[in-house]
C-alpha positions in Angstrom: 136.2 135.9 -162.4 136.6 138.1 -159.4 136.3 136.9 -155.9 133.1 138.8 -155.3 131.4 137.3 -158.4 132.6 133.9 -157.4 131.1 134.2 -153.9 127.8 135.5 -155.3 127.6 132.6 -157.8 128.3 130.0 -155.0 125.6 131.6 -152.8 123.1 131.6 -155.7 123.8 127.9 -156.3 123.5 127.1 -152.6 120.1 128.8 -152.4 119.0 126.9 -155.5 120.2 123.6 -154.0 118.4 124.3 -150.7 115.2 125.1 -152.5 115.3 121.9 -154.6 115.8 119.9 -151.4 112.9 121.6 -149.7 110.6 120.9 -152.6 111.5 117.3 -152.9 108.6 115.2 -154.0 108.0 111.7 -152.7 107.1 108.4 -154.2 103.3 109.0 -153.9 103.6 112.1 -156.0 105.3 110.2 -158.8 102.9 107.3 -158.6 100.0 109.6 -158.8 101.5 111.4 -161.8 102.1 108.1 -163.6 98.6 106.9 -163.0 97.1 110.1 -164.2 99.1 110.0 -167.3 98.1 106.4 -167.9 94.4 107.3 -167.5 94.7 110.2 -169.9 95.8 107.7 -172.6 93.7 104.7 -171.7 90.3 106.3 -171.4 90.2 107.8 -174.9 91.7 104.7 -176.4 89.2 102.3 -174.9 86.4 104.7 -175.5 87.3 104.9 -179.2 87.5 101.1 -179.4 84.1 100.7 -177.8 82.5 103.3 -180.0 84.2 101.8 -183.1 83.0 98.3 -182.2 79.5 99.7 -181.9 79.7 101.3 -185.4 81.2 98.1 -186.9 78.3 96.0 -185.6 75.7 98.5 -186.7 77.0 99.0 -190.2 78.7 95.5 -190.6 82.1 97.0 -191.7 84.4 94.5 -190.2 87.0 96.1 -187.9 87.5 99.4 -189.8 85.9 101.7 -187.3 87.2 99.9 -184.3 90.8 100.2 -185.4 90.4 103.8 -186.7 88.7 105.1 -183.6 91.0 103.2 -181.3 94.0 104.9 -183.0 92.2 108.2 -182.9 91.6 107.8 -179.2 95.3 106.9 -178.7 96.4 110.0 -180.5 93.9 112.1 -178.5 95.2 110.7 -175.3 98.8 111.4 -176.3 97.8 115.0 -177.1 96.1 115.3 -173.7 99.3 114.2 -172.0 101.4 116.6 -174.1 98.9 119.5 -173.4 98.8 118.9 -169.7 102.6 118.8 -169.4 103.8 121.1 -172.1 100.8 123.2 -173.0 100.3 124.9 -169.6 103.8 125.9 -168.9 106.4 123.9 -170.6 109.7 124.4 -168.7 109.0 123.7 -165.0 112.2 124.5 -163.2 
């Protein structure tokens, strides 16, 4: 590696480091992210459980619909989390 290439590489890494320090996110950002991810999973899961319980009471099917729709809601919530994080941009460097 030549000296000029080495200096350019060091300057490039220095700029990258300065940018990462300038864009530092605080505790509130990460707490808000955790809560939003939590709600993306909890809301469909509980909604599926309530709707399944309603169907079970109406058709007297035991716990079949409750369990099925709760699992479906959980899978839908996991998909929502994946889509909001990976589906819109993936690599966020």
